[in-house]
TORPA-4810 file (N, C-alpha, C, O; in nm, 3 decimals):
<nodes>
NODE_1_4.502_-3.311_-5.518_4.428_-3.187_-5.533_4.520_-3.072_-5.490_4.579_-3.078_-5.382_M
NODE_2_4.533_-2.966_-5.572_4.620_-2.855_-5.536_4.564_-2.779_-5.416_4.443_-2.768_-5.398_P
NODE_3_4.654_-2.727_-5.335_4.611_-2.650_-5.220_4.564_-2.512_-5.264_4.608_-2.461_-5.367_S
NODE_4_4.474_-2.454_-5.186_4.422_-2.323_-5.222_4.531_-2.217_-5.203_4.619_-2.232_-5.117_S
NODE_5_4.526_-2.112_-5.281_4.629_-2.008_-5.268_4.623_-1.945_-5.129_4.516_-1.931_-5.070_P
NODE_6_4.738_-1.908_-5.079_4.746_-1.845_-4.948_4.708_-1.698_-4.958_4.735_-1.631_-5.058_K
NODE_7_4.645_-1.650_-4.853_4.612_-1.508_-4.848_4.735_-1.428_-4.807_4.834_-1.485_-4.762_T
NODE_8_4.728_-1.297_-4.823_4.837_-1.210_-4.780_4.865_-1.231_-4.631_4.982_-1.238_-4.591_K
NODE_9_4.762_-1.241_-4.551_4.779_-1.262_-4.407_4.848_-1.395_-4.381_4.937_-1.403_-4.296_T
NODE_10_4.808_-1.500_-4.451_4.873_-1.631_-4.435_5.022_-1.620_-4.468_5.106_-1.673_-4.395_D
NODE_11_5.054_-1.551_-4.576_5.193_-1.538_-4.617_5.275_-1.460_-4.514_5.389_-1.495_-4.485_L
NODE_12_5.216_-1.355_-4.459_5.288_-1.274_-4.360_5.315_-1.355_-4.235_5.429_-1.358_-4.187_I
NODE_13_5.213_-1.421_-4.181_5.229_-1.485_-4.050_5.284_-1.627_-4.056_5.304_-1.689_-3.951_F
NODE_14_5.308_-1.679_-4.173_5.377_-1.807_-4.181_5.521_-1.788_-4.224_5.596_-1.886_-4.235_T
NODE_15_5.562_-1.665_-4.249_5.701_-1.639_-4.284_5.787_-1.644_-4.158_5.737_-1.635_-4.046_S
NODE_16_5.918_-1.658_-4.179_6.010_-1.661_-4.065_6.022_-1.524_-4.001_6.064_-1.513_-3.885_E
NODE_17_5.987_-1.420_-4.072_6.006_-1.283_-4.024_5.883_-1.200_-4.060_5.889_-1.118_-4.151_C
NODE_18_5.770_-1.221_-3.990_5.646_-1.154_-4.031_5.650_-1.003_-4.020_5.573_-0.934_-4.087_P
NODE_19_5.739_-0.949_-3.937_5.746_-0.804_-3.920_5.822_-0.738_-4.034_5.821_-0.616_-4.046_W
NODE_20_5.888_-0.817_-4.117_5.965_-0.764_-4.229_5.903_-0.818_-4.357_5.954_-0.913_-4.416_D
NODE_21_5.793_-0.758_-4.400_5.723_-0.809_-4.516_5.700_-0.697_-4.617_5.694_-0.580_-4.579_N
NODE_22_5.688_-0.732_-4.744_5.676_-0.630_-4.849_5.546_-0.549_-4.843_5.537_-0.443_-4.905_P
NODE_23_5.448_-0.597_-4.772_5.319_-0.529_-4.767_5.324_-0.402_-4.682_5.235_-0.318_-4.692_Y
NODE_24_5.427_-0.389_-4.597_5.441_-0.270_-4.513_5.519_-0.159_-4.581_5.528_-0.048_-4.528_Q
NODE_25_5.574_-0.185_-4.696_5.655_-0.086_-4.765_5.799_-0.090_-4.715_5.836_-0.175_-4.634_G
NODE_26_5.879_0.003_-4.765_6.021_0.002_-4.735_6.067_0.107_-4.636_6.187_0.121_-4.614_G
NODE_27_5.975_0.180_-4.576_6.015_0.283_-4.480_6.079_0.221_-4.356_6.042_0.111_-4.313_D
NODE_28_6.176_0.292_-4.301_6.240_0.246_-4.177_6.134_0.234_-4.068_6.048_0.321_-4.053_K
NODE_29_6.142_0.124_-3.991_6.048_0.098_-3.882_6.106_0.151_-3.751_6.206_0.099_-3.701_R
NODE_30_6.042_0.255_-3.696_6.093_0.322_-3.576_5.992_0.308_-3.462_5.875_0.343_-3.476_V
NODE_31_6.040_0.256_-3.350_5.960_0.243_-3.229_5.999_0.354_-3.133_6.116_0.366_-3.097_L
NODE_32_5.902_0.435_-3.091_5.923_0.540_-2.992_5.875_0.489_-2.857_5.766_0.434_-2.846_F
NODE_33_5.958_0.508_-2.753_5.926_0.452_-2.622_5.935_0.561_-2.515_6.036_0.631_-2.504_V
NODE_34_5.827_0.574_-2.436_5.826_0.656_-2.316_5.776_0.568_-2.202_5.785_0.445_-2.214_C
NODE_35_5.726_0.622_-2.096_5.683_0.541_-1.982_5.551_0.468_-2.008_5.544_0.346_-1.993_S
NODE_36_5.449_0.542_-2.046_5.316_0.483_-2.065_5.278_0.464_-2.211_5.179_0.398_-2.242_A
NODE_37_5.356_0.521_-2.301_5.325_0.509_-2.444_5.209_0.596_-2.487_5.146_0.569_-2.590_G
NODE_38_5.179_0.701_-2.412_5.061_0.783_-2.439_5.090_0.926_-2.484_5.017_0.980_-2.567_L
NODE_39_5.194_0.987_-2.433_5.217_1.129_-2.460_5.343_1.153_-2.542_5.335_1.190_-2.659_L
NODE_40_5.459_1.132_-2.481_5.583_1.162_-2.552_5.608_1.069_-2.669_5.633_1.115_-2.781_R
NODE_41_5.601_0.939_-2.647_5.627_0.846_-2.758_5.518_0.853_-2.864_5.546_0.837_-2.983_S
NODE_42_5.395_0.876_-2.822_5.286_0.890_-2.919_5.306_1.014_-3.006_5.275_1.013_-3.125_A
NODE_43_5.358_1.121_-2.945_5.390_1.241_-3.023_5.501_1.211_-3.122_5.491_1.247_-3.239_T
NODE_44_5.607_1.145_-3.076_5.716_1.110_-3.168_5.669_1.025_-3.283_5.703_1.051_-3.398_G
NODE_45_5.590_0.923_-3.254_5.538_0.836_-3.360_5.452_0.914_-3.457_5.456_0.891_-3.578_A
NODE_46_5.374_1.005_-3.406_5.283_1.083_-3.492_5.359_1.181_-3.581_5.332_1.190_-3.701_R
NODE_47_5.453_1.256_-3.523_5.518_1.360_-3.603_5.616_1.303_-3.706_5.646_1.369_-3.806_I
NODE_48_5.666_1.182_-3.684_5.757_1.121_-3.781_5.689_1.018_-3.870_5.756_0.952_-3.949_Y
NODE_49_5.558_1.002_-3.857_5.486_0.902_-3.936_5.485_0.932_-4.086_5.464_0.842_-4.166_S
NODE_50_5.507_1.056_-4.123_5.515_1.090_-4.265_5.648_1.053_-4.327_5.663_1.053_-4.450_G
NODE_51_5.745_1.021_-4.243_5.880_0.989_-4.290_5.911_0.841_-4.271_5.972_0.778_-4.358_V
NODE_52_5.867_0.786_-4.158_5.897_0.648_-4.121_5.769_0.571_-4.091_5.661_0.630_-4.076_Y
NODE_53_5.782_0.440_-4.081_5.675_0.353_-4.033_5.694_0.350_-3.881_5.792_0.293_-3.832_N
NODE_54_5.604_0.410_-3.808_5.626_0.432_-3.665_5.524_0.359_-3.577_5.411_0.331_-3.617_T
NODE_55_5.568_0.330_-3.457_5.484_0.277_-3.351_5.529_0.343_-3.221_5.639_0.399_-3.214_R
NODE_56_5.444_0.336_-3.118_5.483_0.385_-2.987_5.446_0.280_-2.883_5.354_0.200_-2.902_C
NODE_57_5.520_0.283_-2.774_5.497_0.188_-2.666_5.551_0.247_-2.537_5.622_0.348_-2.537_A
NODE_58_5.517_0.181_-2.426_5.564_0.225_-2.296_5.660_0.127_-2.235_5.651_0.006_-2.257_G
NODE_59_5.753_0.179_-2.157_5.854_0.094_-2.094_5.804_0.029_-1.965_5.865_-0.065_-1.915_S
NODE_60_5.694_0.080_-1.911_5.646_0.032_-1.781_5.527_-0.063_-1.796_5.458_-0.062_-1.898_E
NODE_61_5.504_-0.143_-1.693_5.396_-0.242_-1.697_5.258_-0.178_-1.711_5.167_-0.242_-1.765_D
NODE_62_5.241_-0.056_-1.665_5.112_0.012_-1.673_5.087_0.077_-1.809_4.983_0.139_-1.829_Y
NODE_63_5.178_0.063_-1.902_5.165_0.125_-2.034_5.041_0.074_-2.108_5.002_-0.042_-2.093_A
NODE_64_4.982_0.161_-2.188_4.870_0.121_-2.272_4.913_0.006_-2.365_4.845_-0.095_-2.374_L
NODE_65_5.026_0.024_-2.431_5.087_-0.081_-2.513_5.230_-0.096_-2.464_5.316_-0.017_-2.502_I
NODE_66_5.258_-0.195_-2.379_5.394_-0.213_-2.328_5.489_-0.262_-2.438_5.447_-0.330_-2.532_P
NODE_67_5.616_-0.228_-2.425_5.717_-0.282_-2.515_5.708_-0.434_-2.508_5.692_-0.492_-2.401_V
NODE_68_5.718_-0.498_-2.624_5.705_-0.644_-2.631_5.810_-0.703_-2.724_5.878_-0.631_-2.797_S
NODE_69_5.822_-0.835_-2.719_5.912_-0.905_-2.812_5.879_-0.866_-2.956_5.969_-0.836_-3.035_D
NODE_70_5.752_-0.866_-2.989_5.710_-0.838_-3.126_5.751_-0.698_-3.170_5.801_-0.680_-3.281_S
NODE_71_5.731_-0.600_-3.083_5.768_-0.463_-3.119_5.919_-0.447_-3.132_5.967_-0.376_-3.221_L
NODE_72_5.994_-0.511_-3.044_6.141_-0.506_-3.053_6.187_-0.569_-3.184_6.270_-0.512_-3.254_I
NODE_73_6.133_-0.685_-3.217_6.172_-0.753_-3.342_6.127_-0.674_-3.464_6.197_-0.672_-3.566_L
NODE_74_6.013_-0.609_-3.456_5.960_-0.531_-3.568_6.048_-0.410_-3.598_6.068_-0.375_-3.714_W
NODE_75_6.100_-0.347_-3.494_6.169_-0.219_-3.511_6.307_-0.233_-3.573_6.378_-0.331_-3.552_S
NODE_76_6.341_-0.132_-3.651_6.477_-0.120_-3.703_6.555_-0.016_-3.622_6.678_-0.016_-3.622_Q
NODE_77_6.483_0.070_-3.555_6.543_0.169_-3.466_6.446_0.189_-3.349_6.325_0.191_-3.367_Q
NODE_78_6.503_0.205_-3.228_6.422_0.231_-3.110_6.465_0.365_-3.053_6.583_0.385_-3.023_I
NODE_79_6.370_0.457_-3.039_6.398_0.589_-2.985_6.335_0.597_-2.847_6.213_0.596_-2.833_V
NODE_80_6.420_0.605_-2.745_6.374_0.620_-2.607_6.373_0.768_-2.574_6.467_0.840_-2.608_F
NODE_81_6.268_0.815_-2.508_6.260_0.958_-2.479_6.354_1.000_-2.366_6.387_1.118_-2.354_V
NODE_82_6.399_0.904_-2.284_6.499_0.938_-2.183_6.571_0.811_-2.136_6.531_0.699_-2.170_N
NODE_83_6.676_0.832_-2.060_6.759_0.721_-2.014_6.683_0.626_-1.922_6.706_0.505_-1.925_K
NODE_84_6.594_0.679_-1.842_6.515_0.593_-1.750_6.434_0.490_-1.828_6.429_0.373_-1.790_R
NODE_85_6.370_0.534_-1.937_6.291_0.441_-2.019_6.381_0.339_-2.087_6.345_0.221_-2.098_N
NODE_86_6.497_0.383_-2.133_6.593_0.292_-2.194_6.639_0.186_-2.094_6.640_0.067_-2.125_Y
NODE_87_6.677_0.229_-1.975_6.724_0.135_-1.872_6.616_0.034_-1.833_6.645_-0.083_-1.811_E
NODE_88_6.492_0.080_-1.825_6.381_-0.008_-1.791_6.364_-0.119_-1.894_6.345_-0.235_-1.858_S
NODE_89_6.372_-0.084_-2.022_6.356_-0.185_-2.128_6.480_-0.273_-2.137_6.470_-0.393_-2.162_V
NODE_90_6.596_-0.213_-2.117_6.722_-0.289_-2.125_6.729_-0.399_-2.019_6.795_-0.500_-2.040_K
NODE_91_6.662_-0.380_-1.907_6.658_-0.485_-1.804_6.578_-0.607_-1.851_6.601_-0.718_-1.803_R
NODE_92_6.487_-0.586_-1.944_6.400_-0.695_-1.990_6.445_-0.756_-2.123_6.417_-0.872_-2.151_K
NODE_93_6.514_-0.677_-2.207_6.548_-0.719_-2.343_6.695_-0.692_-2.374_6.753_-0.595_-2.326_Y
NODE_94_6.753_-0.777_-2.455_6.888_-0.755_-2.505_6.877_-0.661_-2.626_6.824_-0.699_-2.730_D
NODE_95_6.926_-0.542_-2.611_6.918_-0.442_-2.717_7.052_-0.421_-2.787_7.067_-0.325_-2.864_L
NODE_96_7.148_-0.508_-2.762_7.282_-0.487_-2.815_7.288_-0.488_-2.968_7.377_-0.426_-3.026_S
NODE_97_7.197_-0.557_-3.033_7.197_-0.562_-3.179_7.102_-0.460_-3.242_7.078_-0.465_-3.363_D
NODE_98_7.049_-0.369_-3.163_6.952_-0.273_-3.214_7.012_-0.133_-3.228_7.104_-0.095_-3.156_H
NODE_99_6.958_-0.060_-3.322_6.993_0.080_-3.339_6.909_0.156_-3.235_6.788_0.170_-3.251_D
NODE_100_6.975_0.204_-3.131_6.907_0.268_-3.019_6.946_0.414_-3.011_7.064_0.449_-3.023_V
NODE_101_6.846_0.500_-2.991_6.867_0.643_-2.971_6.804_0.677_-2.837_6.688_0.643_-2.812_V
NODE_102_6.879_0.746_-2.750_6.827_0.786_-2.620_6.827_0.938_-2.613_6.932_1.002_-2.622_V
NODE_103_6.708_0.995_-2.597_6.692_1.139_-2.588_6.687_1.181_-2.441_6.699_1.097_-2.351_L
NODE_104_6.669_1.309_-2.418_6.657_1.360_-2.281_6.533_1.450_-2.276_6.544_1.573_-2.268_D
NODE_105_6.416_1.387_-2.280_6.289_1.461_-2.279_6.215_1.427_-2.150_6.174_1.312_-2.131_I
NODE_106_6.198_1.525_-2.062_6.130_1.499_-1.934_5.980_1.472_-1.953_5.920_1.510_-2.054_P
NODE_107_5.922_1.407_-1.854_5.779_1.372_-1.856_5.698_1.490_-1.803_5.650_1.487_-1.690_D
NODE_108_5.684_1.594_-1.887_5.613_1.714_-1.843_5.527_1.776_-1.953_5.477_1.888_-1.939_M
NODE_109_5.512_1.704_-2.064_5.441_1.760_-2.178_5.313_1.683_-2.209_5.305_1.562_-2.187_Y
NODE_110_5.215_1.754_-2.260_5.096_1.690_-2.315_5.126_1.643_-2.457_5.223_1.686_-2.519_N
NODE_111_5.043_1.554_-2.505_5.056_1.505_-2.642_5.057_1.621_-2.741_4.971_1.709_-2.734_H
NODE_112_5.154_1.621_-2.831_5.168_1.720_-2.939_5.195_1.862_-2.889_5.172_1.958_-2.962_M
NODE_113_5.243_1.878_-2.767_5.277_2.010_-2.716_5.390_2.067_-2.803_5.484_1.994_-2.835_H
NODE_114_5.383_2.194_-2.841_5.486_2.253_-2.927_5.629_2.239_-2.873_5.722_2.218_-2.950_P
NODE_115_5.647_2.249_-2.742_5.782_2.234_-2.684_5.830_2.088_-2.693_5.949_2.063_-2.708_E
NODE_116_5.737_1.995_-2.685_5.772_1.854_-2.700_5.817_1.828_-2.844_5.918_1.761_-2.867_L
NODE_117_5.743_1.879_-2.939_5.781_1.864_-3.080_5.917_1.927_-3.106_6.000_1.870_-3.177_I
NODE_118_5.940_2.044_-3.048_6.069_2.112_-3.062_6.182_2.026_-3.004_6.289_2.018_-3.063_K
NODE_119_6.158_1.961_-2.891_6.259_1.873_-2.831_6.293_1.757_-2.923_6.411_1.723_-2.937_S
NODE_120_6.193_1.697_-2.985_6.220_1.589_-3.080_6.304_1.640_-3.197_6.401_1.576_-3.238_F
NODE_121_6.266_1.754_-3.250_6.340_1.809_-3.364_6.485_1.843_-3.328_6.575_1.825_-3.409_E
NODE_122_6.507_1.893_-3.207_6.643_1.928_-3.165_6.726_1.805_-3.129_6.846_1.801_-3.156_E
NODE_123_6.664_1.705_-3.068_6.740_1.592_-3.018_6.741_1.469_-3.110_6.834_1.389_-3.105_Q
NODE_124_6.639_1.456_-3.194_6.632_1.339_-3.282_6.666_1.382_-3.424_6.777_1.357_-3.472_Y
NODE_125_6.573_1.444_-3.490_6.600_1.499_-3.623_6.489_1.594_-3.664_6.376_1.579_-3.618_E
NODE_126_6.519_1.691_-3.749_6.416_1.783_-3.794_6.305_1.708_-3.869_6.331_1.609_-3.937_P
NODE_127_6.184_1.756_-3.854_6.072_1.694_-3.927_6.080_1.739_-4.071_6.090_1.859_-4.099_I
NODE_128_6.075_1.645_-4.159_6.091_1.676_-4.302_5.959_1.715_-4.365_5.954_1.745_-4.485_K
</nodes>
């Protein structure tokens, strides 16, 4: 008896590389990382979501969504808002094979604050 056809979800999660699947499209996958994953990285993920496939996470254990194996494997580029966040994640994960960008954005902005957006545009890239 032939087996039933696999669903899209079955195909994604039984593949060797579920984070790299055609159903997500071809946009570059960019992970933005700050301390808690709530303000700076969430702003970065939001403002660049029209250009890239974005996610945000936090480098610390108290983060709403902490950096994880899955997010590291999913990402094609990781943007850290500052060196402290980069160093925190680097202690837990080998990032030597990753495209890493480290910015210098202090933890003093609310989500989507105009000065925060300006910092991303000056230090990362202009919003297209």
